[in-house]
Each structure stands twice: as C-alpha cells, then as structure tokens.
N, C-alpha and C positions, 0 to 999 in steps of 0.2 A: 509398468504403470505409465499412463499417459499424463501429460501436463496440459491443462486447459486453462487459459487466462480469461478471467472475467474482470472487466473494468467498470466499477460503479461510476455513473456520471449523472449527477443531479444538476438541473439548471438553477434551482433556487438556493444557492449558497448564501448564507447570511453575510459572510465577509466579502464575497466576490460573486454577485449574481451573474449567471451566464458564463461562468469560468470555463467549462469544457469547450466552449465555442470561441474563446478569445483567440485571435489570430497571432501566431508566433512564426516569424519568418515565412509568412504567406500561407500557412496552414492552420486550421483550427487545432487547439491543443490536444483534443481527443484523438486526432489523426496521428500526431507525433507519438502519443502514448501507445496506440494500437500498433503502429509500425514497429516501434521498439520491441514490444512484447512478441510480435510475430517473428522477429528476427532472432529471438533467443533459441539456442539449441534445445531440441527436445520438445518444443511446444507444438501440440497437435492442432490447436485452434484458439481463436481469440474472438471475444464478443464484448460489446459494450452493454451494460445493464442500465437502463435509464427509465425515468418516469415522464419524459418530456418528448413530444413529437418533434420539436425543433432539433434536438440532439439526434434522434433516430434518423431524421431526414439528412442531417449533415453527415452522419456515418454512412448512410446508403450512397450519398453523392460521391464519396471517395472509394466506394466498393467494399466497405466494411460491413460487419454483421452487428445488428443491434437487437436486443431483447427488451420488450416493454415489461416493466415491473411496477408494482404498486407504488403509489406516492408516499404512503405513511409507513415507512420502514425505519427502524431505529438507527441503522448504521450501514456503511458500505458492505460489511460482511453479511449482514442480513439481506441486503440486495443481491449480493453474490450467491447466497444460499437459494434465494427464490429463483434466480436465473439458472442455477445449476439444475433445479427441478424442471424448469420449463424447457431446458435444453436436453433433459433426460440423460445427463451424464452418467456413465456407468459407475458402479460402486468402487472400482479400483482406480478411478481418476483422482489425481492430485489437483485440487482446484486452487489456482493462483489468483489471488485478489490483488490486483495492481491498482492503487488509488489513481484517480484520473488527473492528479496534479503532478505527475512524474514524467514530463516530456523529454527528459534527458536520461531516463533510466538506462544504465549500462546493461547490455544483454547478458553479461556474465552473472549478474546478481541473481537471476531466476534459477540458474543451474546450481549456484552455490547454496542458495536457500533451500533447494529441493534435496540436496545431498543427504542431510540427516534423516529425512523421511524414507529415502531409498535404502539407507544403511541400517536403520533400526525401526522395526515395526511398532515399538512402544512409543515412538515420537508421533504425535498427532497434529502438531501445529508448529510452524517455524516462521521466523521473520528476520530480516537483515538489520544489522546495526553497523555504524561506522564511527570511527574516532572523530571527534569534532576538531577541526583545525582553524575555524574562523571564530575568534573569541566572542564576537557579537552574537553568535548562536547559542551560547551557554545560557544566557539569561532570557532569551527570546522564547515566549510560551508557544509560538508556532512550531518550534523545533522541539520534538519530544525526546526526553532523555530516559535512559534506562539504567538500572542497577542490576548487575549480573551475579549469578552464583558461580562457584568454581567450575561447574560444568557448562556454563554459559546459558543456563536457564534464566529467564527473567525473574527477578525478585520483585521489581516494581517499575512501572512506567510513569513518568510525570512530566508535566509542562514546566515544573520547577527544575532548578539545577541540582541533580542528585548524582552521587552522594555529596554531602556537604563536608568540606575539609575543615573541621573545627580548629585544628592547630596549624592551619596554613599549609598542609601537605600539598605537594604537586601531584595532581591526579589527571587521569585521562577520562574525559566525559565521552560517553557514547550516545550517539543520536540514532533514533529509530527512523528507518526508511519506510516508505508507504507501500510495503508489499507483505502479504501474508500467504502462506501456503498451508492448506488444510487437506487432510484425508477427507474424502467425500462424505463418509458417514459422520466424521467429527464436525464438519461444517454444519450438517443438519442438526446435530446435537447442540452445537453452539448457538444456533439461531433459536433453539427451543428454550434456552436458559433465560431466567428473568434478568432484567436490567440490574446491574450491580450498583451499589451505593457509590463506590469509588468511580465506576464508569460514568455515573451521572455527574459527579462532582468535577472530574477532570475532562469529561467529554472525550474519553478514549475507550473505544470498543474492546481493545485487547485486555483491558482490566477485567472485563466480564469473565474471561477464562480463568484468570488468576484468582478472582474472588470465589469462583466455584471450585477451586482446588485443582485445576488443570495446569499442566506444565506448558510453557511457551518456550521452545528452544530458539535461542538467538544465534544467528550466524554472523560473525564479525567479518565484514568485507572491507577491502581497501578502496572500493568504488563508491563515491558519493553520488547522490542524485538530487540536485537542487529542486525544491518543490515550488509550486506557484500557489501562494496563499493570498497574495495581494497583487494589484495591477503592476506595481513596480517590480515584482518578481518576474512577471512575464517579460518585461523589458530586459532584465538581467539575463534570462534564459536566451532571449533573442540575440543578445550580444555574445554570449558563449557560443551559440550556433554559428554566428558569423565568424568568430575567431577560429573555430575548428573546422569550418567548411573546407572541403578539398578544392583547390583552385582549378 
C-alpha cells in the first residue's frame, strides 16, 4: 500500500485568515508542512488541497503540487476526499490527511499512524495522540483531547478536558494531533456521511465517524507537533525552529 499525503489548506480561516501563507523562518507555513510530509518514510506523494489561488501559486513557487478543490466543503477531510478523487488515487492508497497547521510535524508520526492500517485490514481510520506535558494545554479548547478504550480506539474527542477526575485522581490527558490516515474507500464513505450533531457542536470532523458507529484507532506517539492556531503560535514555532537549527 502506498501513502499519499494531502494537506487541506484554506485561506479563509475564521481564527487566522491567510494562515497557510504566514511566514515562519522565511518560508510560508504550507511549505514547512509539505516538506515535513515529503520527508516521512514510505510517502509516495504530497499535494496541497486548496480553494484559493493565492495558496496554489505559493505552493507552485516552491515547487510543490496543489489541487484546486471546491470552497464549500465541510472539513479538511472532505477536502482531502475531493482531492483524492481529482488525483485519481488508487483504491489501495492510504490517504494521509495532514492538517496545514503542523509545520513541526515529526516525520516518524506518519509511519507510526499508518502501522495499524498495515497490520489489520479491519482498521479503516487512524490518528495520532500524545500525552499532554504543558498544563496550559489541558483547558485550552484549541488543543483537542481524547478518551481512549482499552484497545486505544477513540471513545470521544472534545475541546474540553476529558476525562474529568471527579475525585482528584492523577491522570494523563491525551492530545489529538492533526493527522488522519484513511483507507481510500473509507475516506470516500466518510465524506458521504451526514454531518454529525456532535461534530457540529464541537467543530471536530472526526466525531462524524464515531457518531456513525465507526472506529477511530488512536496511535499513542511520543512526538508532539505544536499547531499554529493563532499568530502567537507562529512566533513560538519560529523560536523552536531557531533553537533546533543545525549551526
């Protein structure tokens, strides 16, 4: 099975308009994300899926591939599904949806997240999660938390801090990272599902799968991937890149 990465990239973010093009360490963020994805072992190809010519032109300027998709799509996964159709990806492709706000995505995460799909044909969709180490992220709705089953299937994703330690127990909170891997046929089926009530409330597309009775296998990784939700996050990522740059 081949891995093909699709990076949904909208210009009109309500929280941070133009986010894919924000410059971080001299490059537009979409370039950082595409370069990280392309460096992951086993990835056969990478494309940005966008509805905006400015993003498509920026991607072309650094030699990347962009696919123009419709503007009125419900989520990044719906955009990835349409891009997979336009790219005519084969039925045995594992489609990797990397959200465009992941400029520091560790290359190991894609392989780790793909492993359950390669090992078990019954697994249709996977996503990575990481233990939260920064206390301020627990209550931050921009950092999505997840409750897990004994087999690490998602029980629920929420912007709230879950689970709630009623008696003050010490617990580990797990944060969802912005990567999904779908079997090609399941991605098409997912895009055909109606919008879920919980998906609409939380504004989390992965809840559509849970509400429809599908499993989402979570992969616990030790690698965090700071997201860029706000302009100050871009400054934090730039500082991390500066600290980790090879002299």
